DRENDO-995698 format. One record per residue (C-alpha): x negated, y negated, z negated. Coordinates in steps of 0.001 Angstrom, whole numbers, plus 524288, in hexadecimal, padded with zeros to 5 digits. Each point is the difference from the previous one (the first is absolute). Example, Ala and Ser with C-alpha at 12.3 -4.5 7.8 and 13.67 -1.06 7.14 Angstrom:
2
<node x="7CFF4" y="81194" z="7E188"/>
<node x="7FAA6" y="7F290" z="80294"/>
end
This chain:
118
<node x="80718" y="83DB3" z="83C4A"/>
<node x="7F3F9" y="7F8BE" z="7FBCF"/>
<node x="7F28B" y="805A4" z="80254"/>
<node x="7F63D" y="803D4" z="7F5E9"/>
<node x="7F82D" y="7F3C9" z="803CD"/>
<node x="80BD1" y="7F70C" z="7FD97"/>
<node x="80247" y="80639" z="7F2D3"/>
<node x="7F1C9" y="7FE3D" z="7FBE6"/>
<node x="80027" y="7F1B3" z="80488"/>
<node x="80C76" y="7FD67" z="7F8AB"/>
<node x="7FA93" y="805DF" z="7F369"/>
<node x="7F348" y="7F8AD" z="801A2"/>
<node x="8070A" y="7F2E2" z="80223"/>
<node x="80983" y="802D5" z="7F4C4"/>
<node x="7F4C5" y="8023A" z="7F63A"/>
<node x="7F795" y="7F4CE" z="80503"/>
<node x="80A9F" y="7F5C5" z="80064"/>
<node x="80533" y="804A3" z="7F2F6"/>
<node x="7F25C" y="7FE1F" z="7F9FA"/>
<node x="7FEC0" y="7F292" z="80694"/>
<node x="80D7A" y="7FB4C" z="7FB0A"/>
<node x="7FD35" y="804D7" z="7F25C"/>
<node x="7F2F4" y="7F8FA" z="7FFE6"/>
<node x="8040C" y="7F322" z="806F3"/>
<node x="80DCE" y="7FD15" z="7FB0E"/>
<node x="802D7" y="7FA42" z="7F25F"/>
<node x="809DB" y="808CF" z="7F959"/>
<node x="804DC" y="7F4D4" z="7F7D1"/>
<node x="802C9" y="7F81E" z="80C1A"/>
<node x="80533" y="80A4D" z="80950"/>
<node x="8045D" y="80B0E" z="7F718"/>
<node x="7FB49" y="80DA0" z="802DB"/>
<node x="7FE83" y="80208" z="80EA0"/>
<node x="7FF7D" y="80DED" z="80473"/>
<node x="7FE22" y="8060A" z="80D8F"/>
<node x="80AFA" y="80982" z="8022A"/>
<node x="7FCE9" y="803D2" z="80E06"/>
<node x="7F8BF" y="7FC7B" z="80BC9"/>
<node x="804F1" y="800EF" z="80E15"/>
<node x="7F5E0" y="8002E" z="80ADA"/>
<node x="802AE" y="7FD65" z="80E91"/>
<node x="7FC72" y="80AB1" z="809F6"/>
<node x="7F3A5" y="7F8BF" z="80480"/>
<node x="7FBD3" y="7FD0E" z="7F1E2"/>
<node x="7FF06" y="7F15E" z="802F4"/>
<node x="80B01" y="7FBF5" z="7F6A6"/>
<node x="804FE" y="8048C" z="7F2B6"/>
<node x="80BDC" y="7FCF0" z="7F7E8"/>
<node x="7FD66" y="80034" z="7F147"/>
<node x="80BAB" y="802A4" z="7F7D6"/>
<node x="7FE50" y="7F9EC" z="7F2BC"/>
<node x="8082C" y="800A7" z="7F3C8"/>
<node x="7FFCC" y="7F545" z="7F5F1"/>
<node x="80316" y="8022B" z="7F1F2"/>
<node x="80267" y="7F364" z="7F80F"/>
<node x="80921" y="7F4D5" z="7FE77"/>
<node x="80722" y="7FA25" z="80BE1"/>
<node x="7F6CE" y="7F4AB" z="7FF5E"/>
<node x="7F46F" y="8095D" z="8008C"/>
<node x="805FD" y="80748" z="80B45"/>
<node x="801E7" y="7F37B" z="807F4"/>
<node x="7F277" y="7FBBC" z="7FCD0"/>
<node x="7FA46" y="80D34" z="8041E"/>
<node x="80657" y="7FF30" z="80D73"/>
<node x="7FAE6" y="7F1F8" z="801B3"/>
<node x="7F22D" y="80404" z="7FBCF"/>
<node x="7FFF6" y="80BCF" z="808DE"/>
<node x="80460" y="7F80B" z="80BB3"/>
<node x="7F673" y="7F509" z="7FD42"/>
<node x="7F455" y="80929" z="7FD3D"/>
<node x="802CC" y="809F7" z="80AE1"/>
<node x="7F3C9" y="7FBB6" z="807FA"/>
<node x="7F6C5" y="800D3" z="7F491"/>
<node x="80585" y="80CCE" z="7FB52"/>
<node x="7FE69" y="8053E" z="80DF5"/>
<node x="7F1CE" y="7FB93" z="80002"/>
<node x="7FDDB" y="80694" z="7F2C4"/>
<node x="80629" y="80C10" z="8058A"/>
<node x="7F6F1" y="7FFF4" z="80B97"/>
<node x="7F459" y="7FF60" z="7F660"/>
<node x="8052C" y="80B3A" z="7F7D7"/>
<node x="802DA" y="809FB" z="80AED"/>
<node x="7F865" y="804CE" z="80BD7"/>
<node x="808EE" y="8009A" z="80C0D"/>
<node x="7FD17" y="7FBAE" z="80E13"/>
<node x="80AE9" y="7F5DB" z="7FE4D"/>
<node x="80518" y="7FA13" z="7F387"/>
<node x="80EB0" y="800E6" z="801BA"/>
<node x="807E7" y="7F37D" z="80037"/>
<node x="807D1" y="800D6" z="7F336"/>
<node x="80CF2" y="7FAB5" z="7FBFA"/>
<node x="80676" y="8014D" z="7F2C0"/>
<node x="80DF6" y="80459" z="7FE1C"/>
<node x="806B5" y="80092" z="7F2FE"/>
<node x="80561" y="80D59" z="7FCFD"/>
<node x="80A2A" y="7FF9C" z="7F4EC"/>
<node x="802C0" y="80EFC" z="800A8"/>
<node x="7FAF8" y="80237" z="7F25E"/>
<node x="80908" y="7F5A0" z="7FA39"/>
<node x="80B5E" y="805E9" z="8073C"/>
<node x="7FC78" y="80D61" z="7FAEF"/>
<node x="7FF43" y="7FB23" z="7F1FA"/>
<node x="80D42" y="7F94D" z="801A2"/>
<node x="805D1" y="80CBE" z="804AF"/>
<node x="7FA34" y="806CE" z="7F3EB"/>
<node x="805BD" y="7F5BC" z="7F736"/>
<node x="80D6E" y="8018F" z="80606"/>
<node x="7FF18" y="80ECC" z="7FE73"/>
<node x="7FC11" y="7FE27" z="7F1A2"/>
<node x="80BAD" y="7F6E9" z="7FDE6"/>
<node x="80935" y="8099C" z="80644"/>
<node x="7FA67" y="80B30" z="7F7B7"/>
<node x="8018E" y="7F7F3" z="7F3B5"/>
<node x="80D95" y="7FB5D" z="80331"/>
<node x="80407" y="80E0C" z="8026C"/>
<node x="7FC0B" y="803AE" z="7F1DF"/>
<node x="80A5C" y="7F66C" z="7FA6D"/>
<node x="80DE4" y="8057A" z="7FE70"/>
end
C-alpha cells in the first residue's frame, strides 16, 4: 500500500508533467498526449509516466519518438516546475488502455445492435 507521501508525489508529478507536455508538444505533430498515470519508486528517485496518445498511427509513432528524444529536457522542465529534494528520473511508457476500452465498447454496441435484428 502506498503512503500518503507517495500519493501526493504521484499527483504532483502527474499534474506537472501533463502541463509540460501540453505546453511543449505540438498536437499536430504528436496528436493529443495525455498522462494517464504515474508510478513512483519507493525511494522517489524514479518515475514511470504512463501516457496515452490520441491521433493517427503516424502521430502515435511520432509521439513515442519525441518523448524518447526529449526525455532529458522534459525531466529538466519537471525539475523546474516542482519542488522536491530529488527530481525523479522519468521514463515514458505508452498506455493504450483507453483505446482498448473504446474497442470493447464498440464491440458491445455491435453486439447490441446485431441482437436487435431478427
